N, C-alpha and C positions, 0 to 999 in steps of 0.2 A: 629594408636592407637588401640590395640584390646581391646574390652570391658571385663572387669574382671565379675565374678559371682556378685560382689556388686553393678557394674554400670549398669547390664543389666535391662532392662523394665521389670518391676514385675506385674504379673497379679493383677488386683485390683486397679492398680494403675491409677487414671483417667488421667495422663498427664496435658499437657496446657487445660485450660478451651476453651469451645467452643466460637470461634470469637475472641479470645484474638490474640493481634498482636504481630509478632517476633519486639523485641526490633531493632536489625540490620537491618532487612527489612524497618521499619518505619523510620530509621535515613539515609537509602540510598534514598529511595523516596524523604523526605524532602531535601536531598541535591542535587538531580535532579532536582527537581520542581525549587529550587534556581536558579540553572545554567540556565534552561530553561527561567526563567524570565528575567535573563541578555541578552539572547539571542535573546528575542522577540524584544528589542529595535533596535538592529541592523540587524536583519532578513531581511528587506525588501530591505534595501540597497545590502547586500549580495547577495540576488536573483538577483537584477539588474545587478549585476557586474559580474554575470557569463557569460561564452560565450554561443553561441547559442547550441553548441552541448551538453555544460554541463546542461543547462537549460532542454533541452529534455531528456536527460538521468536521470534527477530529475522527470521530469514529469511522465516518465515511472515508474521509482521506486516506487513513491508514489501512483499513481492511483490505483495500485494494492490493498491497502489499504483500499479504499473506492468504488472500482467498482467490481463487481464479473468477473471473468475471463472468457472469451467464451471458451465454449468447441471445443478443435481442432476436426476438421473433416477430414477424409480421403475420398478422391474421386478416386473411381474405375472406370476405363473405361471399355466397353465391348471390346471384342475383335475385334469388327469391328469399333470401335470408338477409335481409336488408339493415334489419336491427336486431339486439341482444334483448329479449324480454327480462330475462332473470339471470343473476349470478349469484351463487347461494356459497358461503365458507362456512365451515365446521372447524370449530375448535376442541381438538382431542386431547385429553388430557395425557401425559406421560407417565409411565410405571414408576418413573424416578420420585414422584411427588403425589403420593396417595390422598393428601388432603385437598388438592384440588379436585380430584375425581369425587371424593365424598360431598364437597361444596356444591359441585355442579349436579350430583344424584339427587340432591335435597331440595 
């Protein structure tokens, strides 16, 4: 629909008051909140019913909303270091779970 001269915004017209809510947006938000409240009751059961792969995918997707993404880094090797010969990882037990530490010591 093309705006005519009569429907265009006119200078000096203050428009919607500051802080006024769009009626449609408010109705949509209320409806979405209602749906979310209905889903809250079955959400835990639904999560437990997910297959392992689905649960991992959901975790990956959701964690991006609460944790910062790590910056990707490029590793450039000098010409004399064309290959990596060995990478070693060490699992270090935490002080929170002494049982893990005793199992690894023995």
